Backbone bond lengths (Angstrom), bond angles and torsions (degrees), N, CA, C in turn:
res aa  C-N    CA-C-N  psi(-1)  N-CA   C-N-CA  omega(-1)  CA-C   N-CA-C  phi
1 M - - - 1.430 - - 1.519 108.76 -
2 I 1.317 117.12 140.72 1.460 122.60 174.20 1.523 107.42 -110.82
3 N 1.338 116.16 125.63 1.457 119.95 179.34 1.515 110.54 -124.68
4 A 1.297 115.89 163.05 1.469 122.24 176.26 1.521 108.45 -139.48
5 I 1.325 115.74 51.94 1.457 121.74 -174.57 1.519 111.63 -80.38
6 G 1.305 117.92 -40.53 1.458 120.60 -178.65 1.512 111.97 84.14
7 L 1.309 116.82 -146.91 1.461 121.97 -173.50 1.529 111.97 -115.04
8 E 1.302 116.64 48.34 1.467 120.76 178.86 1.526 109.68 -67.91
9 N 1.323 116.34 140.94 1.459 120.91 177.68 1.519 109.75 -164.41
10 V 1.328 116.01 172.37 1.462 120.77 -176.94 1.526 113.09 -90.97
11 G 1.329 117.82 -9.20 1.464 121.16 -176.52 1.519 111.60 92.58
12 V 1.314 116.22 161.03 1.465 121.62 -174.33 1.528 112.05 -63.78
13 D 1.319 117.85 -45.75 1.470 120.09 -177.55 1.524 111.54 -59.67
14 A 1.329 116.92 -50.06 1.463 120.32 179.88 1.524 111.16 -66.04
15 F 1.325 117.59 -36.54 1.461 120.45 177.95 1.527 110.19 -60.62
16 L 1.334 116.62 -48.39 1.464 120.09 -178.44 1.528 112.00 -65.00
17 A 1.325 117.02 -39.31 1.461 120.82 -176.77 1.523 113.44 -80.37
18 E 1.327 117.39 -38.28 1.463 120.58 -170.12 1.520 114.77 -108.05
19 R 1.316 118.03 -38.32 1.468 120.37 -172.18 1.524 113.69 -96.43
20 L 1.337 116.72 -41.51 1.461 119.54 -175.42 1.531 112.77 -61.26
21 P 1.349 120.32 -42.50 1.470 118.23 178.95 1.537 112.83 -57.29
22 W 1.317 117.37 -41.76 1.464 120.75 178.66 1.527 110.32 -65.30
23 L 1.329 117.19 -44.97 1.466 120.42 -179.91 1.527 110.94 -61.29
24 C 1.320 117.11 -43.02 1.464 120.70 179.58 1.524 111.66 -62.89
25 A 1.326 117.01 -34.75 1.465 121.49 179.86 1.528 112.40 -68.01
26 Q 1.322 118.08 -13.92 1.461 121.14 -178.98 1.525 112.53 -80.11
27 G 1.313 117.30 -11.47 1.456 120.47 176.82 1.516 114.68 74.11
28 V 1.316 117.00 26.84 1.465 121.25 178.55 1.526 109.04 -125.30
29 P 1.334 117.50 157.06 1.471 119.20 175.59 1.526 110.53 -62.04
30 V 1.311 116.56 139.76 1.459 122.24 179.71 1.527 108.55 -106.18
31 V 1.325 115.49 114.14 1.457 122.34 175.98 1.524 106.44 -104.75
32 V 1.323 116.36 119.67 1.462 121.15 -175.75 1.523 109.57 -99.09
33 N 1.326 115.81 124.43 1.462 122.28 177.38 1.520 108.52 -82.82
34 I 1.334 116.76 126.44 1.464 120.74 -179.98 1.520 110.36 -122.63
35 F 1.325 115.56 154.05 1.460 121.64 174.60 1.517 107.98 -155.05
36 G 1.306 115.29 168.56 1.456 120.65 177.68 1.508 110.61 -156.94
37 N 1.318 114.93 164.37 1.463 120.73 175.28 1.520 110.93 -87.61
38 T 1.335 116.34 -19.62 1.458 122.22 -178.92 1.521 108.86 -138.67
39 L 1.315 116.85 165.70 1.463 120.40 175.11 1.519 110.72 -60.42
40 E 1.324 116.81 -37.38 1.456 121.15 -179.98 1.528 111.45 -63.08
41 E 1.329 116.79 -38.77 1.468 119.62 178.53 1.526 110.90 -66.68
42 Y 1.336 117.30 -42.75 1.463 119.66 175.64 1.526 109.88 -57.05
43 Q 1.311 116.23 -47.15 1.461 121.28 -177.64 1.528 111.42 -62.78
44 E 1.325 116.95 -42.91 1.458 121.34 -179.23 1.533 111.28 -63.09
45 V 1.314 117.03 -45.53 1.472 120.38 -179.73 1.526 110.23 -64.54
46 A 1.324 117.30 -44.35 1.467 120.71 179.95 1.527 110.69 -61.91
47 A 1.318 117.37 -42.82 1.464 121.25 179.89 1.528 110.95 -64.17
48 R 1.316 117.46 -38.70 1.471 121.34 179.57 1.523 111.20 -64.12
49 L 1.336 117.62 -34.36 1.462 121.61 -176.70 1.524 112.89 -88.27
50 D 1.318 117.70 -16.35 1.464 122.01 -178.51 1.532 109.82 -64.11
51 G 1.311 116.09 127.57 1.452 120.58 177.35 1.518 115.13 81.20
52 I 1.308 118.70 1.43 1.467 121.34 177.99 1.530 108.39 -75.19
53 P 1.332 118.30 121.92 1.461 119.74 178.93 1.532 111.47 -57.39
54 G 1.319 115.26 134.28 1.453 120.90 178.84 1.514 114.31 98.79
55 V 1.324 118.14 -20.48 1.466 120.48 177.50 1.527 107.27 -85.31
56 S 1.336 115.74 116.71 1.461 121.08 -174.94 1.519 113.85 -91.26
57 A 1.327 117.05 -31.26 1.467 121.54 -177.37 1.519 108.68 -164.74
58 L 1.330 115.24 165.35 1.456 122.16 174.97 1.522 109.15 -116.37
59 E 1.326 116.05 135.41 1.457 121.30 172.44 1.526 106.41 -104.89
60 I 1.334 116.10 116.30 1.461 121.16 -178.57 1.519 107.72 -86.31
61 N 1.315 116.14 112.17 1.464 120.45 -178.41 1.524 109.25 -90.41
62 I 1.324 115.93 105.52 1.469 121.00 175.54 1.525 109.36 -116.74
63 S 1.342 115.58 21.93 1.468 117.71 -168.37 1.513 116.80 -129.48
64 C 1.307 120.29 3.80 1.458 119.63 -171.06 1.525 111.92 -68.14
65 P 1.335 116.97 112.08 1.460 119.37 -177.72 1.521 113.73 -73.70
66 M 1.323 118.36 -10.75 1.459 120.49 -178.93 1.518 112.01 -90.25
67 S 1.325 116.78 -4.02 1.461 120.28 -178.43 1.516 109.87 -91.77
68 S 1.310 115.50 136.53 1.463 119.62 175.55 1.525 110.10 -88.61
69 R 1.312 115.63 3.70 1.462 120.68 -176.90 1.521 110.84 -74.94
70 A 1.319 116.12 153.69 1.462 121.72 -176.02 1.521 112.56 -66.55
71 V 1.344 118.72 -24.38 1.459 119.44 -176.51 1.520 111.85 -63.71
72 W 1.337 118.72 -23.50 1.451 119.38 179.26 1.518 109.84 -57.26
73 C 1.312 116.95 -36.59 1.465 121.65 -180.00 1.521 111.90 -61.39
74 S 1.330 118.19 -23.83 1.456 119.97 -177.18 1.524 112.06 -65.59
75 A 1.316 118.56 -19.81 1.461 120.68 178.13 1.518 111.96 -82.30
76 T 1.311 118.07 -8.53 1.460 120.81 -179.71 1.521 112.19 -105.63
77 D 1.315 117.53 -5.24 1.460 122.05 -177.48 1.527 109.05 -126.58
78 P 1.336 118.53 117.53 1.466 120.52 -177.16 1.532 114.00 -55.78
79 A 1.323 118.23 -40.32 1.471 120.22 -179.31 1.526 111.30 -66.39
80 M 1.328 116.49 -40.38 1.467 119.64 178.66 1.525 110.93 -69.07
81 A 1.328 116.98 -39.63 1.461 120.52 177.28 1.521 109.97 -60.53
82 A 1.322 116.55 -45.25 1.463 120.99 179.04 1.527 111.29 -61.98
83 S 1.304 117.23 -38.28 1.460 121.28 -179.92 1.526 111.39 -63.17
84 V 1.328 116.38 -44.54 1.467 119.72 178.71 1.529 109.99 -63.81
85 V 1.318 117.44 -47.61 1.469 120.92 -177.96 1.529 110.53 -62.84
86 A 1.315 117.89 -45.03 1.468 120.53 -179.85 1.532 110.79 -61.38
87 T 1.314 117.06 -39.02 1.457 121.45 178.91 1.526 110.80 -64.05
88 V 1.326 116.39 -45.21 1.463 120.39 178.98 1.523 110.53 -67.08
89 R 1.335 116.97 -41.04 1.469 120.92 -179.32 1.525 110.98 -58.82
90 Q 1.326 117.58 -36.66 1.470 121.00 179.02 1.525 111.75 -65.58
91 A 1.330 116.80 -24.14 1.465 120.84 -174.10 1.529 114.26 -96.05
92 T 1.342 117.73 -7.79 1.471 118.68 -174.62 1.519 112.29 -150.26
93 R 1.332 113.65 153.73 1.471 120.90 172.50 1.524 110.83 -101.99
94 L 1.335 117.19 -2.60 1.460 121.03 -179.54 1.533 111.12 -67.14
95 P 1.326 117.32 152.67 1.462 119.21 173.00 1.539 109.49 -60.17
96 L 1.327 115.96 142.39 1.460 121.84 -178.72 1.516 110.61 -115.64
97 I 1.326 114.55 132.52 1.466 122.87 173.90 1.519 105.65 -115.88
98 T 1.316 117.99 122.79 1.461 120.52 178.97 1.517 109.28 -100.51
99 K 1.342 115.47 121.17 1.464 121.57 179.89 1.522 108.86 -89.92
100 L 1.330 115.87 111.77 1.457 122.61 -179.39 1.524 110.58 -89.03
101 T 1.303 116.26 171.15 1.464 121.01 175.81 1.530 110.04 -101.52
102 P 1.310 117.25 141.88 1.463 119.73 174.38 1.531 111.60 -78.66
103 N 1.315 116.74 -7.63 1.465 122.22 -173.94 1.535 110.92 -91.60
104 V 1.316 115.13 56.07 1.459 122.04 -177.95 1.526 108.19 -148.54
105 T 1.316 116.68 151.95 1.462 120.91 -177.08 1.521 112.97 -72.47
106 R 1.331 117.59 -46.73 1.466 121.97 -176.18 1.528 109.72 -122.44
107 I 1.316 117.58 80.77 1.456 122.41 -176.00 1.525 111.95 -62.71
108 G 1.320 117.15 -30.58 1.462 120.64 -178.69 1.511 113.72 -60.99
109 R 1.315 117.74 -33.22 1.468 120.68 178.31 1.518 111.16 -64.35
110 C 1.338 116.57 -42.26 1.463 120.15 178.14 1.529 110.31 -68.85
111 G 1.325 116.84 -38.58 1.460 120.58 177.41 1.514 112.17 -62.57
112 A 1.324 116.69 -45.87 1.471 120.39 178.80 1.519 111.13 -63.15
113 A 1.326 117.25 -40.53 1.468 120.86 179.19 1.527 110.29 -63.76
114 A 1.330 117.15 -40.49 1.466 120.89 179.86 1.530 111.01 -65.32
115 V 1.325 117.08 -43.88 1.461 120.75 179.14 1.530 110.03 -65.31
116 D 1.311 117.24 -44.29 1.469 120.51 178.50 1.524 111.98 -60.22
117 A 1.337 116.72 -29.26 1.466 121.38 -178.41 1.529 112.79 -87.05
118 G 1.345 117.07 -6.18 1.454 118.66 175.20 1.510 116.90 126.40
119 S 1.322 118.65 2.72 1.457 120.36 177.43 1.522 109.60 -73.45
120 D 1.322 116.34 138.87 1.461 121.22 179.60 1.530 112.04 -88.04
121 L 1.323 116.36 -30.57 1.457 122.26 -179.19 1.517 109.75 -140.29
122 I 1.322 114.95 161.10 1.463 121.62 177.06 1.520 108.34 -122.93
123 S 1.319 115.94 133.75 1.459 122.26 169.65 1.523 105.50 -105.22
124 C 1.315 116.65 115.29 1.467 121.30 -169.73 1.520 115.50 -80.36
125 I 1.308 117.85 -13.67 1.459 116.03 -172.59 1.523 111.04 -144.61
126 N 1.296 114.62 130.37 1.450 122.38 166.72 1.523 103.74 -102.68
127 T 1.287 119.62 -130.87 1.458 120.44 174.29 1.526 109.21 -94.51
128 V 1.313 115.34 155.79 1.454 121.83 178.46 1.534 107.80 -94.39
129 A 1.323 117.20 129.08 1.462 120.85 -179.39 1.527 109.99 -56.73
130 A 1.339 115.67 130.36 1.464 121.05 -176.98 1.526 109.29 -154.64
131 M 1.324 115.28 170.12 1.465 119.63 173.96 1.516 109.75 -147.26
132 A 1.312 114.86 160.09 1.458 121.64 176.39 1.524 107.78 -125.18
133 V 1.327 115.52 139.63 1.470 120.80 -177.42 1.526 108.86 -122.72
134 D 1.320 115.34 133.83 1.463 121.06 173.01 1.531 107.24 -73.11
135 V 1.315 117.46 116.90 1.468 120.71 -174.01 1.524 112.81 -67.14
136 F 1.320 117.30 -23.63 1.466 119.82 -178.89 1.530 111.95 -82.71
137 S 1.337 116.24 -43.39 1.476 119.13 -179.44 1.530 111.66 -89.63
138 R 1.335 115.45 -16.53 1.468 122.25 -176.18 1.528 111.87 58.74
139 R 1.312 114.88 36.07 1.461 121.83 179.19 1.534 108.72 -123.90
140 P 1.327 116.89 153.87 1.470 120.00 177.59 1.530 111.48 -60.35
141 K 1.321 116.39 142.60 1.463 121.09 177.71 1.529 112.08 -79.20
142 L 1.326 117.53 -25.91 1.461 121.24 -178.63 1.521 110.81 -96.13
143 A 1.315 115.88 140.09 1.467 120.25 176.81 1.528 110.47 -61.35
144 N 1.331 116.70 -34.20 1.470 121.62 177.88 1.526 112.61 -73.35
145 I 1.299 117.32 -11.85 1.460 127.22 -172.98 1.526 110.42 72.48
146 I 1.330 117.22 -55.92 1.462 122.14 178.70 1.517 108.99 -99.95
147 G 1.315 116.14 138.14 1.455 121.81 176.34 1.509 110.13 -129.22
148 G 1.308 115.76 -171.87 1.455 121.55 179.88 1.513 110.65 -115.17
149 L 1.325 116.77 121.53 1.456 123.15 177.40 1.524 108.08 -79.84
150 S 1.332 116.86 128.14 1.459 120.05 -178.62 1.515 110.46 -138.38
151 G 1.314 115.91 167.81 1.454 122.04 178.09 1.514 111.52 106.85
152 R 1.317 115.17 139.80 1.457 120.97 -174.79 1.521 114.88 -56.31
153 P 1.311 119.86 -46.43 1.474 116.66 -177.98 1.528 112.78 -59.39
154 S 1.326 116.73 -35.41 1.464 118.66 -175.60 1.518 113.70 -91.05
155 T 1.331 118.76 -22.27 1.467 119.80 -176.02 1.528 113.61 -119.12
156 G 1.328 117.61 -2.78 1.462 120.41 -176.17 1.517 114.27 -56.77
157 G 1.325 116.85 -46.60 1.464 120.33 179.41 1.521 112.08 -64.03
158 A 1.323 116.18 -39.90 1.469 120.09 177.53 1.525 110.20 -64.62
159 A 1.322 117.37 -40.94 1.465 120.95 -179.94 1.530 110.96 -61.22
160 L 1.323 117.07 -42.47 1.468 120.05 178.90 1.528 111.37 -64.20
161 R 1.334 116.60 -41.37 1.467 119.33 178.74 1.529 110.47 -64.50
162 L 1.323 116.92 -43.04 1.463 120.50 -179.19 1.519 111.43 -64.46
163 R 1.324 116.63 -38.97 1.461 120.10 177.18 1.530 110.11 -63.73
164 S 1.306 116.30 -41.67 1.457 120.78 178.04 1.526 111.19 -64.13
165 D 1.317 116.87 -45.14 1.466 121.17 178.84 1.530 111.12 -61.96
166 T 1.327 115.83 -42.30 1.465 120.10 -178.62 1.520 110.23 -65.31
167 G 1.326 116.27 -49.05 1.459 119.39 179.27 1.512 112.35 -62.55
168 G 1.324 116.51 -39.81 1.462 120.40 179.59 1.517 112.25 -63.40
169 E 1.296 117.18 -37.22 1.471 121.74 -179.88 1.520 111.44 -76.36
170 M 1.328 116.18 -39.09 1.468 120.41 -174.07 1.518 114.05 -81.24
171 F 1.323 118.03 -26.67 1.456 119.72 -172.28 1.519 113.02 -120.85
172 R 1.324 116.24 39.93 1.474 120.59 178.30 1.496 110.23 -74.63
């Protein structure tokens, strides 16, 4: 499936008031995905979630290919990735999972930078940049033109390669 949803969400206040109680009642660990347009926004969201009962970990999203925001670039540059992770690490004691982008040549460099900056885990794949074209009109089917390819049948092989590349770079 190719989607172009982006980073839609209800915001921290509504999440804490409306969504977190239901998630906690399910009896499973709650990993909260966070993102920001600036380092300060990442830090603010992480600080708000730190110490909240029921929040088990934070997933730092620096990889959304559907966002036109500058933070997406942080998943393609090791120094920028490290900067985001270090900023979030200063704001929380929760375990951190950094979600990288598969749309990069050397994913292991970004993974190593994230771990060195304080990430506890790495998520190697978000969606893979893709597009769909209407064969009759010869025009893109998505208003965004580019979307994100997701789902195990279509991205499973890429995910395994990215995991191998990341591990190979990080554990030499």
